[in-house]
C-alpha positions in Angstrom: 24.4 -12.3 10.2 22.2 -12.1 13.1 18.4 -11.9 11.8 16.4 -9.0 13.1 12.7 -9.5 14.4 9.9 -7.7 12.6 8.7 -4.4 13.9 5.4 -4.4 15.2 4.6 -1.5 12.4 6.2 -4.0 9.5 4.5 -7.0 10.8 1.2 -4.9 11.0 1.9 -4.0 7.1 2.9 -7.4 5.9 -0.6 -8.9 7.8 -2.7 -5.7 5.9 -1.1 -6.6 2.6 -2.3 -10.4 2.8 -6.0 -9.2 3.6 -6.5 -6.5 1.3 -7.6 -8.7 -1.7 -10.7 -11.7 -0.4 -10.7 -13.6 -3.7 -13.8 -15.8 -3.8 -15.8 -14.1 -1.7 -19.3 -13.3 -2.8 -18.9 -9.8 -2.3 -15.2 -8.6 -1.8 -13.9 -5.8 0.1 -12.9 -3.2 -1.8 -16.3 -3.3 -3.8 -17.9 -3.2 -0.7 -16.4 -0.3 1.0 -16.6 1.6 -2.5 -20.4 1.1 -2.4 -20.7 2.2 1.1 -21.8 -0.9 2.5 -18.8 -1.4 4.8 -15.9 0.6 6.3 -12.9 0.9 8.2 -13.5 1.0 12.2 -10.6 2.7 14.4 -10.6 -0.7 16.3 -9.1 -2.7 13.5 -12.0 -4.4 12.0 -14.8 -3.5 9.6 -18.1 -3.2 10.0 -21.8 -3.1 8.0 -22.3 1.0 7.4 -25.9 1.1 7.6 -27.3 -1.5 9.7 -26.4 -5.1 10.2 -26.4 -4.9 6.2 -27.4 -7.9 4.1 -26.5 -11.7 4.0 -23.9 -11.0 2.0 -22.3 -8.0 4.0 -23.0 -10.0 7.2 -20.8 -12.7 5.8 -17.8 -10.5 4.5 -17.8 -8.5 7.8 -17.2 -11.6 9.6 -14.7 -13.3 7.3 -12.5 -10.6 7.3 -12.6 -9.5 11.2 -12.1 -13.4 11.9 -8.9 -13.1 9.4 -7.7 -10.0 11.0 -7.8 -11.1 14.4 -6.2 -14.2 13.9 -3.2 -11.9 12.4 -3.5 -9.5 15.3 -3.3 -12.3 17.7 -0.6 -13.9 16.2 1.3 -10.0 16.0 0.7 -9.6 19.7 2.2 -12.9 21.2 5.1 -12.0 18.8 5.4 -8.8 19.9 4.9 -9.6 23.5 1.7 -7.1 23.4 -2.0 -6.8 23.3 -4.1 -7.8 20.8 -6.3 -4.5 21.6 -3.0 -2.4 20.8 -2.3 -4.3 17.8 -5.9 -3.8 16.4 -6.0 -0.3 17.0 -2.2 0.7 15.1 -3.2 -1.5 12.4 -6.8 0.2 12.4 -4.9 3.7 12.1 -2.9 2.7 9.5 -5.7 1.2 7.3 -7.9 4.2 7.9 -4.6 6.4 6.9 -4.1 4.3 3.7 -8.1 4.6 2.6 -8.8 7.1 0.0 -11.1 9.9 0.8 -14.9 9.3 0.8 -14.5 5.7 2.5 -16.5 5.2 5.5 -14.9 5.5 8.9 -16.5 3.9 12.3 -15.3 5.4 15.0 -17.1 4.2 18.8 -20.6 3.2 16.6 -20.2 6.9 14.8 -19.8 6.6 11.0 -18.5 9.1 9.0 -16.6 9.9 5.8 -13.4 10.5 5.4 -12.2 13.6 3.9 
């Protein structure tokens, strides 16, 4: 039986599931989100909600975004699509999964999801 190539959406869901837990980080993503320190952005990456944040917040944002970018690049190569398109779709899916109260960044403007 022929093996089906993963769709962009299924590949993104797999990658997001892998990226959710960041064990071993001084500050983990779920905690930082729940404390309002970081939020999900529509471009598929996370950002510090208030300014640059503390050193721990900056480190967390950098680590998460580097892992996400690597995953998005791989998916973009496999799917033959633009990195930005993969990242934006991942951002939409991630935001949809977030509970009310999560900070969402949209082009430099932050708001809480209702």
